[in-house]
N, C-alpha and C positions, 0 to 999 in steps of 0.2 A: 038423462045423464046420471051416472053413478055418483052417489054421495061419498065424500071423503071417509075413509075407514077410521074407526076409533081405536085407540090403543091404551085403555086404562090400566090393563094388567101389566103391560110393558112399563108404563110410567110408575106404577106402584113398586114393581120389582127394581126399577132404576133408583127409586128413593131408598129402598132397602140397601142396595148395593153401595150407595154413597156413604152409608154409615160405616162400612167395613172395608171398602176398596177406594183408594184415592181416585177421585173423579167419578167413581161408580163404574164406568167403562172407560178404559184407558187406551193409550197408544193410538194407532190409526183407526180404531173403532170409535174413539172418543167423540170427534166432531159430529159423526152421524147420530150418535146417541142424544145429542143436544138438539136435533132437528125435530120436526113434527111427526116423523115416521116411527116405525117399530124399533125396539131396542133389543128384545130377546126373542129367539125363535123357539118353536116347539118341535118342528120336524122339517125335513127337506127331502126332495125327490126330483130327479131330473134337473130341469132348469128352474125349479120353483122352491120356495120355502114358505112355511106357515108360521106366523108369530104366535105368541102366547095368548093373544086375544082371538085366535082362530081366523085371522085374515091371511089370505094366500097371495103371494107376490111372484111375478116373473122377475127373476134375479139377473140383472145385467151387470152386477159387480162380481159375481162368481167368486165370492170370498176374497175379493181383491186379487183374483188371478188363479188360485189353486185349482178351482173346479173347471175342467176343460172337457171332460167326457160326460158330465152329469153327476149330480149328487147321488150317493148310494149306488154307484155303478156296480152291477152284480159281479162282473168278472174281476174287477179290481179288489172289491171288498172280500170276495171269496178267496182270492189269492192271499190277501193279508190274513184272513181267518185261518186258512190252512197252515200258514207259517206260524201263526200265533199258537196254534194247537201243538206244534212241534217244539216251539220255543221262540222267544223274542229277544229278551236281554239276558244273555248267558255269559259265562266267564270266558268263552272263546267265540270266534266269529262263525257265522253261518255260511254255508256254501253259496247262498243267494247273493252274498257280497261280491263274489267273483262273477257270477252270472250277470248281475246288473252292470258291473264295470265293463264286462265284455260287450254287452249289448249297447251301452252308451258309446263306447269307443268305436264300435262298428257303425253306429248311426250318425255320429257327429263328425263332420269334416274337420280334419286337423287335430283330432283328439287321439292321443296315444296312451293315455292313462286317466284314471278318475279316482277322486277321493270324495267321501260323503260326510255330510253334517245334517243339520236339522233345518236351518233357516237360510235365506239368501245372504244375510250378513255373515254367516259362517263361511260361505264360499268366497264372498268378496274380500273379507278380512284375511282369509288364508291366501288368496291370490296375491295380495299386496305383500304378505310375508314371504311368499315364494319368490316373487320378483325381487325383493330386497336381498334375499339369500343368494339368488342367482347373479345379481349385478354388483352386490357390495355397496349399493347406493341407498340413500334414505328418502329422497323427495318423491312425492306422488303428484302427478299431473291429472286433473279432472276437469269436467265441464261445469261451468257456472249453472247452478240449479239442478245439476245431476244428483240423483239420490242413490246411494249404494248401501243403505242400512243405517242402523241407529247407533253404531259404535261412535265414541266421541270424535274421532278424526273425520268421520263421515258427516257429522252434523253441521248445521249452519252456525257459523261463529256467533257466540253470544247466547246460544240456547242454554236454558237453565241446567246447571249441573256440569257444564263444560267450561273449560278455561282456554285462554288464547293459545297456550302452548300445545293444546290438542291438535290444532291445525297449523302448527308452526312449520311443518314440512309439506303442507298441502298447497299447490299452486292451481288456481282456477283460470280457465280461459273460456271465451265464448264458444257456443256451438257453431259449427260450420265455418270455423275460422282456422284453417290450416296454418296461415301465416302466424297466428298467435302461438300456436304450438311450436313452430320453428323458433320463434323469438324466445319462448320460455326455455327451450333446450339450449339455445345459444347463451342465454343469461346464466344458466346453471349447467355448464358443461361437465359431463362425467359425474353428475350428482342426482339425476332423475332416474329412479328405478323403473317406473311404469307410467303408462297412460291408461286410465280406466274410464270407460264410457259405455253407455248403452248403445246398441247398434243404431238407433235413431233417438232423438231427444224427446222424452216424455215426462216433462215436469208435472207436478201435481196440480198447480194452480194456473197453468198457462197453456195456450195452444201448443200442440205437439208439432215437431218439425222433422221431416225426413232429411237424410244427408243430401247435400248438393252433389251434382254430378262431379265425379273426380275427387270428392272430399276424402273418402277413406283411402284412396290410392296415394294422395299426398301425405296423409297422416302416416300410413304404413311406410312410405319411403323415408320420411323424416325420422321416425322412431327406429327403423332398421339401421339407418346411417349412424345414429347416435347410441345404439345399443340399449334402447329403451323398450322394455317389455310391454306388449299391447294386451290389455285385459278387456274383454268384452263382457259387460254385465247383461246377461241374458236371463236374469232371474224373472223379470216381469214378462218379457217378450218371447222367452224360449219356447219352442215348439208351436208358436202361434204364427210365425212368419215362414219358417222353413224347418222341417224336421231335422235337417242336417246342421242346424245352427243358423241363427239369424244373419251371421256374418256372411254366409254363402249368398244371401239375397243381395248383399251390397258389395260383393266382390273383394273382400279382404280376408286375410288369414291372421287371427289373433294367436298369441302365445298361450293365453289362459282364457278359459270360458267358464262363466259362472251360471249355474242353473239352480232353480228352486221352484216355488209356486206350483206350476202345472206338472212338475216331474212326477208327483205321487197322487195326482187328482184329489188332493186334500189330506193325504197322509203325510206326516211330517218328515220331509227329507229334502236335502239340497245336495248339489254336487259341484265340485271343481274339476274340470277336465283340462288337459294341457298337452303341449307338444313334448316329444321325446327329449328335446334339448333342455327342458326344465324338470325332467323326471328326477334327477339326482337331487336338485335343490328341493323339490317337493318332499322327497323322502327324508331329507335332512331337517326339514322344518317341523318343529314340534307343535301340534295343534290337535286337540282332542276334546271330547266331551263324554259324559257318562252315558248319554243316549245315542251317541253317534253310530253305534253298531246294532241298533234295533233292527231285527231281521224282518218283522212284519211290514214296516214301511218300505223296505227294500223290495219285498215281494210285490207290494202294491205298485211300486214304481216300475218294476219289470213288466207287470201286466199292463200298466198305463202305456208304456212305450210300445208294446205289442199292439194295443188297441189303436193308438194314434197312427201307427204305420199302416195297419190294415184299412183304416178309414181315410187315408190320405188327409189327415185332419187339418193341416195348415191350409190346404186348398179349400177344404169344405167350410171351415169357419171364416175364411176370408170372403167367400161368397155370401154366407149368412150376414156378415158384418156389412157388406156392400148393400144388401137389400135393406137392412135396418137403417143405415145412414141415409140412404136415398128416401126411404119412406118417411122418416122423421123430418128431413129437410123439406119434402113436399108438403107435409102437414103444416109446418111452420110457415111456408110461403103462402099457403091458402089463407092463413090468418094475417098475412102482411108482415111476417117476421123473417129474418135471415138467420138460419141456424147453420153455423159453421161446424163442419165435421173435419177434424184433423187427425194426423197419425196414420196408423195402418187400420184397415177395416176390421180386423179381428180384435183391436184394442182402441176403439174410437174415443176421441175427446170431443165433447159437445159444448158449444157455447153460442148463445143467442147474442148477436151483435146489433148495434143500433140503439133506438130509443129504449131507455130503461136500463140498459147495460147489465152489469152483473147482478144487480138487485132484482130486476125482472127475471133474469135467468134463474136465480135461486128460487123465486116464487113459483115459476113454472115447474121446476124440478120437484119442489115440495108438493104441488098439486098432482103431479104424475105419481110420486111415491105414495101419496095417500089414496090413490085410486088403483094401486096394485102393480105398478111398474117400479121395481126397486132400482133407482139410479140416484146418483149424488151430483151436487152442483160443482164439484171439483173432482179431480182424478180422472184418468181415462176409464172407460167401461171395458168389459170383457165379454167375448162371445164364446159359446161352447157348442159342442156337437149336439147337446141335448136341446138347444133352442130350435123351435120349429117355425114353419111359416105362420102357423096359428099364433105363436107367441109374438112374432113380428107384427101381424095384423092387429092383435089385441093391444100391443104397446102403442102402435100408431093411433088406434082409437082412443086410448087413454090420453095420449099427447094432445089429440084434438079436443077432448073434453077439458083438459087442463087449460088450454088456450081460451076456450069458451068461458070457463069459470073466471079467468082473469079479465076478460073483456068487460 
């Protein structure tokens, strides 16, 4: 059995960080930094990264989603480097802006135009503004537990630094409850600008849930009848379920589609795509940023979309995810445990149920991480085209060792 990896250099660097950075490592990287695993990397390649202590891990978090083709993908990084050599942030736009918009519109069903930013919250925030501009309404309808970025209106009420008024115009309804959506619309007639939701429910700390049969059809009917814009947040799941947009897999047509994460395979870029009916409202809405016109990430995104299409990526990573989920569930069963795998195979959420509950699950995940499979006890995982059968076999072997260590 492999002994747990040691991370003294990561820990020393983490202590230094805490002296000059609030919490040392912040945001969504923060909780993982407080675990027994690595905190800082030294290099990455394919589906793996190496920490500052020289330990190498199979990465099933994929940087929380951006990595879909593999770290340091040659064609993507070369495209970015070529554009960087010509210019990146210049006083006028680069032609690649148009090339990328055309490719995205051509690839995504229902997209007639595209605008670009840096993070997923850029696209979701802009989507709400466009919906408000188009409808003249102020209220936002969203799913309980749905995450759409860290802007104040998107956060959980009561989070530090937010005030009640930030969510004053946000209405939450349960997932898979079309009746609740109809009730909310009836309670606020002519005042709901948009309904924003992921294509399926993937909360950070709970089992993921697919849409019930007919759910999206009912939602679409209710929103269309009331003039409510439908926003699909495909930031996390974009290009992992269907290259034409995850909404195509579930049979509905949104008005606005938000992309990020995998769009640039790690290069900083996000996009909002929409229907022609909202093009004027999008053009009239002021939303910009100093780095929104970076040309190198746009070139990386264009190359990423080309590679995804050439590889039929959504199909390929779904198959990889199915093998991973089944392999881990079989290992767990061999040790007398029930490992529940929910969500879509390309973004699985793992949870050991039964005796020990979440505490046992967290201990098992920690043992896996310390033996070279980088997973977290919360959040869905991610699958990439760079993950191999050998990576799956090695991960299952690590999972087996982790169960043995806990026994």
